[in-house]
C-alpha positions as CSV (number, residue, x, y, z in Angstrom):
1,M,253.0,-41.7,134.0
2,K,252.7,-38.0,133.3
3,I,255.4,-35.6,132.0
4,A,255.9,-32.2,133.7
5,L,257.8,-29.2,132.7
6,G,259.6,-27.7,135.7
7,P,259.8,-23.9,136.4
8,L,262.0,-21.9,134.1
9,L,265.4,-21.5,135.9
10,Y,267.0,-19.1,133.5
11,Y,266.4,-15.4,132.7
12,W,265.0,-14.9,129.2
13,S,263.4,-11.9,127.6
14,R,259.7,-11.4,127.9
15,D,258.9,-12.2,124.3
16,T,261.1,-15.4,124.5
17,V,259.2,-16.6,127.5
18,F,255.8,-16.0,126.0
19,N,256.8,-17.7,122.8
20,F,258.3,-20.6,124.6
21,Y,255.1,-21.3,126.6
22,D,253.0,-20.9,123.5
23,A,254.9,-23.7,122.0
24,M,254.6,-25.8,125.1
25,A,250.8,-25.5,124.9
26,S,250.7,-27.8,121.9
27,S,253.2,-30.3,123.3
28,P,252.4,-33.6,125.0
29,L,253.1,-32.2,128.4
30,D,250.6,-32.9,131.2
31,V,251.8,-30.5,133.9
32,V,253.6,-27.1,133.6
33,Y,255.2,-25.3,136.6
34,L,255.4,-21.5,136.3
35,G,257.1,-18.7,138.1
36,E,260.4,-17.2,139.2
37,T,262.2,-19.5,141.6
38,V,265.8,-18.3,141.4
39,C,266.1,-14.5,141.7
40,S,263.6,-11.7,142.5
41,R,265.6,-9.2,140.4
42,R,264.4,-10.9,137.3
43,H,261.7,-8.5,136.3
44,E,260.9,-9.4,132.6
45,L,257.7,-11.0,133.9
46,R,255.7,-10.1,136.9
47,L,253.2,-12.4,138.8
48,A,250.4,-11.1,136.6
49,D,252.2,-12.2,133.5
50,W,252.8,-15.7,134.9
51,L,249.1,-15.9,135.7
52,D,248.3,-14.9,132.1
53,I,250.5,-17.7,130.8
54,A,248.9,-20.1,133.3
55,L,245.4,-19.3,132.0
56,R,246.6,-19.9,128.4
57,L,248.1,-23.3,129.3
58,Q,245.1,-24.3,131.4
59,G,243.0,-23.5,128.3
60,A,245.2,-25.9,126.3
61,G,244.4,-28.7,128.8
62,K,247.6,-28.5,130.9
63,E,247.6,-28.8,134.7
64,V,249.3,-25.6,135.9
65,V,251.3,-25.2,139.1
66,L,252.8,-21.9,140.4
67,S,256.2,-22.3,142.0
68,T,257.5,-20.2,144.8
69,Q,261.0,-18.8,145.1
70,V,263.6,-21.1,146.8
71,L,265.6,-18.5,148.7
72,L,263.7,-15.5,150.1
73,E,265.9,-12.5,150.9
74,S,263.6,-9.5,151.5
75,G,260.1,-8.5,152.7
76,T,259.2,-8.0,149.0
77,D,260.1,-11.6,148.3
78,V,258.0,-12.8,151.2
79,G,255.1,-10.7,150.0
80,T,255.3,-12.2,146.5
81,M,255.4,-15.6,148.0
82,H,252.2,-14.9,149.9
83,R,250.5,-13.6,146.8
84,I,251.3,-16.9,145.0
85,V,250.2,-19.0,147.9
86,E,246.9,-17.1,148.0
87,N,246.3,-17.0,144.3
88,G,243.1,-19.1,144.6
89,N,243.1,-20.6,141.2
90,F,246.2,-22.8,140.7
91,R,248.0,-25.3,142.8
92,V,251.3,-24.1,144.3
93,E,254.7,-25.8,144.6
94,A,256.2,-24.8,147.9
95,N,260.0,-24.4,147.7
96,D,260.6,-23.2,151.2
97,M,259.0,-23.8,154.6
98,G,257.5,-20.3,154.6
99,A,255.4,-21.3,151.6
100,V,254.5,-24.6,153.3
101,H,253.3,-22.7,156.4
102,G,251.1,-20.5,154.2
103,L,249.5,-23.5,152.5
104,A,249.4,-26.1,155.3
105,G,245.8,-27.1,156.3
106,K,244.3,-24.8,153.7
107,V,244.8,-26.3,150.2
108,P,246.7,-29.2,148.7
109,F,250.1,-28.3,147.5
110,V,253.2,-29.7,145.9
111,A,256.3,-30.2,148.1
112,G,259.2,-29.0,146.0
113,P,262.6,-30.7,145.6
114,H,264.3,-28.3,147.9
115,L,262.4,-29.2,151.0
116,N,264.8,-32.1,151.7
117,L,262.3,-34.9,152.1
118,Y,264.8,-37.8,152.4
119,N,262.9,-40.3,154.6
120,L,259.5,-41.7,155.2
121,A,259.0,-39.7,158.4
122,S,259.5,-36.4,156.7
123,L,257.3,-37.5,153.8
124,Q,254.5,-38.5,156.1
125,W,254.8,-35.2,158.0
126,M,254.5,-33.2,154.8
127,A,251.5,-35.3,153.7
128,K,249.8,-34.4,157.0
129,L,250.4,-30.8,156.3
130,G,248.5,-31.1,153.0
131,A,251.0,-32.1,150.4
132,S,249.3,-33.9,147.5
133,R,252.6,-34.4,145.6
134,W,256.3,-34.4,146.5
135,V,259.3,-34.0,144.2
136,M,262.1,-36.3,145.1
137,P,265.4,-34.5,146.1
138,L,267.8,-34.7,143.1
139,E,270.6,-36.6,144.9
140,L,268.3,-39.4,146.2
141,K,269.2,-42.7,144.7
142,R,266.8,-45.2,143.1
143,D,267.0,-47.8,145.9
144,D,266.0,-45.1,148.5
145,L,263.1,-44.0,146.4
146,A,261.9,-47.6,146.1
147,L,261.8,-47.9,149.9
148,L,259.9,-44.6,150.2
149,Q,257.4,-45.7,147.5
150,Q,256.6,-48.8,149.6
151,G,255.6,-46.7,152.6
152,R,254.3,-43.6,150.7
153,P,251.3,-42.1,152.4
154,A,248.0,-42.6,150.6
155,G,246.9,-39.8,148.3
156,I,250.3,-38.3,147.6
157,Q,251.9,-38.4,144.2
158,T,255.6,-38.9,143.5
159,E,257.5,-36.7,141.0
160,V,261.1,-37.3,139.9
161,F,263.5,-34.7,138.2
162,A,264.4,-36.7,135.1
163,Y,266.0,-34.2,132.6
164,G,268.0,-31.0,132.7
165,R,270.9,-29.3,134.4
166,M,270.5,-30.0,138.1
167,P,269.9,-27.0,140.5
168,L,272.4,-27.9,143.1
169,A,272.6,-24.8,145.4
170,Y,271.3,-21.3,146.0
171,S,273.2,-18.4,147.5
172,A,272.5,-14.8,148.6
173,R,275.4,-13.9,146.3
174,C,275.0,-13.6,142.6
175,F,277.8,-15.4,140.9
176,T,277.0,-14.2,137.4
177,A,277.3,-10.6,138.5
178,R,280.5,-11.4,140.4
179,H,282.0,-12.9,137.2
180,R,281.5,-9.4,135.6
181,N,282.8,-7.6,138.7
182,L,279.4,-6.1,139.3
183,P,277.5,-5.8,142.6
184,K,274.4,-7.9,143.0
185,D,272.2,-4.9,143.3
186,D,273.5,-3.4,140.0
187,C,274.0,-6.6,138.1
188,H,272.9,-5.1,134.7
189,F,270.7,-8.2,134.5
190,S,273.7,-10.1,133.2
191,C,271.8,-13.4,133.3
192,L,270.0,-12.4,130.1
193,D,273.2,-13.0,128.2
194,Y,273.3,-16.7,129.2
195,P,270.1,-18.4,128.2
196,D,271.4,-21.8,129.5
197,G,273.7,-20.4,132.3
198,L,277.4,-19.5,132.4
199,M,279.8,-22.5,132.2
200,L,282.4,-22.8,134.9
201,K,285.4,-25.0,134.1
202,T,288.2,-26.4,136.2
203,R,291.9,-25.5,135.7
204,E,292.1,-28.6,133.6
205,R,289.4,-27.1,131.4
206,E,286.8,-29.7,132.4
207,E,283.2,-28.5,132.4
208,F,282.2,-28.6,136.1
209,L,279.3,-26.3,137.1
210,V,277.0,-23.7,135.5
211,L,276.5,-20.3,137.1
212,N,272.9,-19.1,136.9
213,G,272.8,-15.9,139.0
214,T,272.2,-17.0,142.6
215,Q,271.9,-20.6,141.6
216,T,274.6,-23.1,140.9
217,Q,273.8,-25.9,138.5
218,S,275.5,-29.1,137.2
219,A,277.4,-28.6,133.9
220,H,276.3,-32.0,132.7
221,V,272.6,-32.7,131.9
222,Y,270.8,-35.1,134.2
223,N,269.0,-37.6,132.0
224,L,266.9,-40.5,133.3
225,V,265.0,-41.3,130.0
226,D,266.4,-44.9,130.1
227,A,265.0,-45.4,133.7
228,L,261.3,-44.5,132.9
229,G,260.3,-48.2,132.9
230,D,262.0,-48.6,136.3
231,M,260.1,-45.6,137.6
232,Q,256.8,-46.9,136.2
233,A,257.3,-50.2,138.0
234,M,257.9,-48.3,141.3
235,G,254.8,-46.3,140.9
236,V,256.3,-42.9,140.1
237,D,253.5,-40.7,138.9
238,I,255.3,-37.8,137.1
239,V,258.7,-37.1,135.6
240,R,260.0,-33.5,135.5
241,L,261.9,-32.0,132.6
242,S,263.7,-28.7,133.1
243,P,263.4,-26.0,130.4
244,Q,266.3,-25.3,128.1
245,A,266.8,-22.6,125.5
246,A,266.7,-24.7,122.4
247,Q,265.0,-27.9,121.1
248,M,262.8,-28.4,124.2
249,E,260.0,-29.6,122.1
250,D,262.2,-32.4,120.7
251,V,263.2,-33.4,124.2
252,I,259.6,-33.7,125.3
253,K,258.7,-35.8,122.2
254,V,261.4,-38.3,123.0
255,F,260.3,-38.6,126.6
256,D,256.7,-39.0,125.5
257,A,257.7,-41.8,123.1
258,A,259.7,-43.5,125.8
259,R,256.9,-43.4,128.4
260,M,254.6,-45.0,125.9
261,Q,257.2,-47.6,125.2
262,A,257.2,-46.7,121.5
263,I,261.0,-46.7,121.6
264,A,263.5,-48.7,123.6
265,P,265.4,-47.1,126.4
266,H,268.7,-47.2,124.5
267,E,267.1,-45.7,121.5
268,A,265.5,-42.9,123.6
269,M,268.9,-42.1,125.0
270,A,270.5,-41.9,121.5
271,R,267.8,-39.7,120.2
272,L,268.2,-37.2,123.1
273,L,271.9,-36.7,122.8
274,P,271.8,-34.3,119.8
275,F,269.3,-32.1,121.7
276,M,271.3,-31.7,124.9
277,P,273.4,-28.6,125.7
278,D,276.1,-30.7,127.3
279,Q,276.9,-34.4,127.9
280,T,274.7,-36.6,129.9
281,C,274.9,-37.8,133.5
282,N,272.8,-40.0,135.9
283,G,275.1,-40.8,138.8
284,F,272.8,-39.8,141.6
285,W,270.1,-42.2,140.5
286,H,272.5,-45.1,140.8
287,G,274.1,-44.0,144.1
288,R,277.2,-42.7,142.4
289,P,278.7,-39.2,142.1
290,G,276.2,-37.1,140.2
291,M,278.4,-36.2,137.3
292,E,279.0,-39.8,136.3
293,Q,277.1,-41.6,133.6
294,V,276.1,-45.2,134.4
295,V,275.1,-47.3,131.4
296,Q,272.5,-49.9,132.3
297,T,273.6,-53.2,130.9
298,S,272.7,-56.8,131.6
299,P,273.2,-58.1,134.2
300,V,275.2,-55.2,135.8
301,A,275.5,-51.4,135.3
302,Q,278.7,-50.0,133.9
303,T,280.0,-46.7,135.2
304,V,281.5,-44.4,132.5
305,A,283.6,-41.3,133.4
306,A,281.6,-38.2,132.4
């Protein structure tokens, strides 16, 4: 089983991004996804900069994949998407059907988690278009994945989002700018002030969601480190970790030890907790509400209110 680092979902300064990926080059990661997937107004890095980082990581022995933006809102966005699709050097993760159309029948590509591949028919269709890997939708439960794995088309890899705040929804409206009473087109690049997103709480002061520009995330951190053995038994090829602002290298080391079975699942979970920006959850994996934490015990799983 390989470990992948998903695309950076937050808006960090240029130097921070370059330093972050320099550190990732010496980590035990196997695959790194690069590119802006959330908002085209985030201009600290341009496509040329992402390609520069891609070459550095490739030189360090990592497989590099360029990710396309999820929600395209302008002709400029479409143009950037086509430039990524036609880059000619690196595999592409298609996060909307426009990118799929640009890649289908031309080069193998990764079908991203936002393409809504929930059943075998859609997975087979995507494989015929040229997908060599698919990323399971976040809310798909373990039992459904097991069924898909049994009928998975030959030659297509399965990747599972296994760590990080879950990207739940995208909107044409920027919620971070709205929080500051700013219009989207004059947002003052407010996302730079929230390296792990802006926490949204309920009236009861319970942490509920995280605002990340045009993206809405879970407040709790999805964490499937204790399910890696289960995934390996099902034939999952890759687990995806989502970047966070601090202690990402420590998170990767724990997942690396867990996949090698150097530490027990419960120990891996305990080691991860100090590195997480919020409390853990895994409800979707167990067919429960996503913000719940289900503790796997023998012989039954116990649900803990998150």
